[in-house]
C-alpha positions as CSV (number, residue, x, y, z in Angstrom):
1,M,49.2,-36.0,-59.2
2,E,52.1,-35.1,-56.9
3,K,55.4,-37.0,-57.1
4,E,56.2,-38.9,-54.0
5,Y,59.7,-38.4,-52.6
6,T,61.7,-40.9,-50.6
7,P,63.7,-39.2,-47.9
8,I,67.5,-39.4,-48.3
9,R,68.9,-40.8,-45.1
10,S,72.3,-41.8,-46.2
11,F,74.7,-41.3,-49.2
12,L,73.6,-44.9,-50.1
13,D,70.2,-43.5,-51.0
14,L,71.7,-41.1,-53.6
15,D,71.4,-42.4,-57.2
16,V,74.7,-40.7,-58.1
17,Y,76.5,-42.6,-55.3
18,R,75.1,-45.9,-56.4
19,L,76.0,-45.3,-60.1
20,A,79.5,-44.1,-59.1
21,H,80.0,-47.2,-57.0
22,K,78.8,-49.5,-59.8
23,S,81.0,-47.7,-62.4
24,A,84.1,-48.0,-60.2
25,L,83.4,-51.7,-59.9
26,D,83.0,-51.9,-63.7
27,V,86.4,-50.2,-64.1
28,F,88.0,-52.5,-61.5
29,W,86.9,-55.7,-63.3
30,M,87.8,-54.3,-66.7
31,S,91.2,-53.2,-65.5
32,A,91.9,-56.6,-64.0
33,R,92.8,-57.7,-67.5
34,F,95.4,-55.0,-68.1
35,P,99.0,-56.1,-68.7
36,I,101.0,-56.7,-65.6
37,E,103.4,-53.9,-66.5
38,E,100.5,-51.4,-66.1
39,R,99.9,-52.5,-62.5
40,Y,101.5,-49.4,-60.9
41,S,100.5,-47.0,-63.6
42,L,97.4,-47.1,-65.7
43,T,95.7,-49.8,-63.6
44,D,96.4,-48.0,-60.3
45,Q,95.4,-44.6,-61.7
46,I,92.1,-45.6,-63.3
47,R,91.1,-47.5,-60.2
48,R,91.9,-44.6,-57.9
49,S,90.1,-42.0,-60.0
50,S,87.0,-44.1,-60.5
51,R,86.8,-44.8,-56.8
52,S,87.4,-41.2,-55.9
53,V,84.1,-40.3,-57.6
54,A,82.1,-42.4,-55.1
55,A,84.3,-41.4,-52.2
56,N,83.9,-37.7,-52.8
57,I,80.1,-38.1,-52.9
58,A,80.2,-40.0,-49.6
59,E,82.5,-37.5,-48.0
60,G,80.4,-34.6,-49.1
61,W,77.3,-36.2,-47.8
62,G,78.9,-36.7,-44.4
63,K,79.4,-32.9,-44.2
64,R,76.2,-31.9,-45.9
65,K,75.3,-29.6,-42.9
66,Y,77.5,-27.2,-44.8
67,P,75.8,-27.0,-48.3
68,L,78.8,-25.3,-50.0
69,Y,81.1,-28.1,-48.7
70,F,78.8,-30.8,-50.1
71,K,78.7,-28.9,-53.5
72,K,82.5,-28.7,-53.5
73,Q,82.8,-32.4,-53.0
74,L,80.4,-33.0,-55.9
75,V,82.6,-30.8,-58.1
76,D,85.6,-32.7,-56.9
77,A,83.8,-36.0,-57.8
78,N,83.2,-34.6,-61.3
79,G,86.9,-33.8,-61.6
80,S,87.7,-37.4,-60.7
81,L,85.1,-38.6,-63.2
82,E,86.7,-36.6,-66.0
83,E,90.1,-38.0,-65.0
84,T,88.6,-41.5,-65.2
85,K,87.4,-40.8,-68.8
86,S,90.9,-39.7,-69.7
87,W,92.4,-43.0,-68.4
88,L,89.7,-44.9,-70.3
89,M,90.9,-43.2,-73.5
90,F,94.4,-44.4,-72.8
91,A,93.2,-47.9,-72.1
92,R,91.3,-47.8,-75.4
93,D,94.2,-46.4,-77.4
94,C,96.6,-48.9,-75.9
95,K,94.2,-51.6,-77.0
96,Y,93.6,-52.9,-73.5
97,I,89.9,-52.5,-73.9
98,S,87.6,-52.8,-76.9
99,I,85.8,-49.8,-78.5
100,E,82.6,-51.4,-77.3
101,Q,83.9,-51.5,-73.7
102,F,85.1,-48.0,-74.0
103,D,81.8,-46.7,-75.4
104,A,79.8,-48.4,-72.7
105,L,81.9,-47.1,-69.9
106,L,82.1,-43.6,-71.4
107,T,78.2,-43.5,-71.6
108,E,78.0,-44.6,-68.0
109,Y,80.4,-41.8,-66.9
110,E,78.6,-39.2,-69.1
111,T,75.3,-40.1,-67.4
112,L,76.9,-40.0,-64.0
113,G,78.5,-36.6,-64.8
114,S,75.1,-35.2,-65.8
115,K,73.5,-36.4,-62.6
116,L,76.3,-35.0,-60.5
117,W,76.0,-31.5,-62.1
118,R,72.2,-31.5,-61.6
119,L,72.5,-32.5,-58.0
120,E,75.2,-29.8,-57.4
121,E,73.0,-27.1,-59.1
122,R,69.8,-28.1,-57.2
123,W,71.2,-28.8,-53.7
124,K,69.6,-26.4,-51.2
């Protein structure tokens, strides 16, 4: 039996985009409880990097006519993803999030990273 594929009409149809968007929202709500003195440092950095993952996917999709550009944006998204994981480690080590929260978010980002690399490798 052949697998049926749904056409991708928008970056919103990409699983990696939806997961990146969800993960950025998870980071946003988690970071809302950081101490006020972290507002312009850790809070700002982790929110920016987590949102950048989704934004790079969307930007690349918009320029997908040029496959190498789309792939570059996926690589950039993965760079922002790794940065987000680093900020999550700081949040854990500063005791702003629990080990359980850290583990859950790290797992989410590990899954997203795998999907990003597969998409980059298989795109046209």
